[in-house]
C-alpha positions in Angstrom: 193.3 226.9 23.8 191.2 230.1 24.1 189.6 230.6 27.5 186.4 232.6 27.9 184.4 233.6 31.0 185.0 235.8 33.9 186.0 235.1 37.5 183.6 236.5 39.9 185.5 235.7 43.1 188.9 234.4 43.9 189.6 231.6 46.4 189.5 227.9 46.8 186.3 225.9 47.0 185.8 223.7 50.0 184.4 220.2 49.2 181.9 220.7 52.1 180.7 224.1 50.9 177.0 224.5 50.5 175.8 225.8 47.1 174.2 229.1 47.9 173.0 231.5 45.3 172.4 234.4 47.6 175.8 236.0 46.7 175.2 238.2 43.7 178.8 237.7 42.5 178.3 234.0 42.3 174.8 234.4 40.8 176.5 236.2 37.8 177.9 232.8 36.7 174.5 231.2 36.4 173.1 234.4 34.9 175.8 234.3 32.1 174.6 230.8 31.3 171.0 231.7 31.2 171.6 234.5 28.7 173.7 232.2 26.5 177.3 233.2 27.2 178.1 229.6 28.0 176.6 226.4 26.5 174.7 223.7 28.2 177.1 220.9 27.4 179.8 219.5 29.5 182.1 218.8 26.6 183.8 222.3 26.7 184.3 222.3 30.5 187.0 221.0 32.8 185.3 220.5 36.2 187.0 220.2 39.6 186.1 217.0 41.3 185.1 219.0 44.5 182.7 221.1 42.4 181.2 218.0 40.7 180.8 216.4 44.1 179.0 219.4 45.5 176.7 219.6 42.5 175.9 215.9 42.6 175.2 216.1 46.4 172.8 218.9 45.7 171.1 216.8 43.0 170.5 214.0 45.5 168.4 216.4 47.6 166.2 217.7 44.8 163.6 215.0 44.4 165.0 213.3 41.3 163.1 210.0 40.7 165.1 206.9 41.7 167.2 205.7 38.8 166.1 208.2 36.2 166.9 207.5 32.6 168.2 210.9 31.7 169.3 210.5 28.0 168.4 213.9 26.7 169.2 217.4 28.2 171.0 215.9 31.1 173.9 218.4 30.4 171.4 221.2 30.9 170.7 220.0 34.4 174.3 219.4 35.2 175.4 222.8 33.9 172.9 224.7 36.0 173.9 222.7 39.1 177.6 223.3 38.5 177.1 227.0 37.8 175.1 227.4 41.0 177.9 225.9 43.0 180.8 227.6 41.1 182.7 230.7 42.3 184.6 231.0 39.0 184.4 229.5 35.6 186.0 229.4 32.2 185.1 227.6 29.1 186.6 227.0 25.6 185.2 228.7 22.5 184.5 225.2 21.0 184.8 221.6 22.0 188.3 220.2 21.6 187.2 216.8 20.3 185.0 215.5 17.4 181.6 214.5 18.6 180.4 211.5 16.6 176.7 210.7 16.8 175.7 207.1 16.2 172.7 206.7 13.9 170.7 205.3 16.9 171.7 208.1 19.2 168.9 209.7 21.2 169.9 213.0 19.7 169.0 212.0 16.2 166.6 209.0 16.4 163.2 209.3 14.9 162.0 206.1 16.6 158.8 207.1 18.6 159.9 205.1 21.6 163.3 206.9 21.7 161.7 210.3 21.2 159.2 209.5 24.0 162.2 208.5 26.3 163.8 211.9 25.5 160.5 213.7 26.3 160.5 211.9 29.7 164.1 212.9 30.3 163.4 216.5 29.3 160.3 216.7 31.6 162.4 215.3 34.5 165.2 217.7 33.9 162.9 220.7 33.7 161.0 219.7 36.9 164.3 219.6 38.8 165.5 222.8 37.2 162.3 224.8 37.8 162.9 225.5 41.6 166.6 226.2 40.8 165.5 229.0 38.5 162.8 230.4 40.6 165.3 232.7 42.2 165.3 234.5 38.9 161.5 234.6 38.7 160.4 235.6 35.2 163.5 237.6 34.6 164.5 238.2 31.0 167.4 235.7 31.4 165.0 232.9 32.3 162.8 233.9 29.4 165.8 233.9 27.1 166.9 230.5 28.5 163.5 229.0 27.8 163.3 230.5 24.3 166.8 229.3 23.4 167.4 226.0 25.1 164.1 224.6 26.3 162.1 225.5 23.2 165.0 224.2 20.9 165.0 220.9 22.8 161.2 220.4 22.5 161.1 221.5 18.9 163.9 219.1 18.1 162.0 216.2 19.5 158.7 217.2 17.9 160.3 217.6 14.4 161.9 214.2 14.8 158.7 212.5 15.9 156.5 214.0 13.2 153.0 212.7 13.7 154.0 209.5 15.4 153.6 210.6 19.0 150.9 208.9 21.0 148.4 210.5 23.3 150.5 210.2 26.4 153.5 211.7 24.7 151.4 214.6 23.5 150.2 215.2 27.1 153.8 215.2 28.2 154.6 217.9 25.6 151.8 220.0 27.1 153.2 219.5 30.7 156.7 220.5 29.5 155.3 223.6 27.9 153.4 224.6 31.0 156.4 224.3 33.3 157.7 227.7 32.3 154.5 229.5 31.3 
């Protein structure tokens, strides 16, 4: 298995460590994700339990709605949280398993109700991500992230929905677009 990435600092992670992005060496990990050097899926990553626990503890403090139904772009949120907490990382060039999508998967469904649920998920993910990315302001890396990942996600949903989205869904699309304008 080929391993990519760069270690920015050596040393063990303490389970009780606070995720702090003030350290420029650690911020380089998140920066590499924002510019596309790592993908926003969890399928090509092995994650230490202590790191996952830190990221999930951070998530609980971020105003996520109770029992959110995150069925679209949840990996985007988890990746940012993990990279904010990580001191080192490595990822494979490709996933090491075959990803089979069911015909009713939220990733391919054209059912307007499923697409709307995905829009709700995307809006929730982006609302949580927004303050996490404010450290970067309107840097070129955030602009690149938006162009690549956020716009791809939104375009994917709009193409699948065609003209079947209702008024509330179209308003949600507008709110999503305004989150990073």
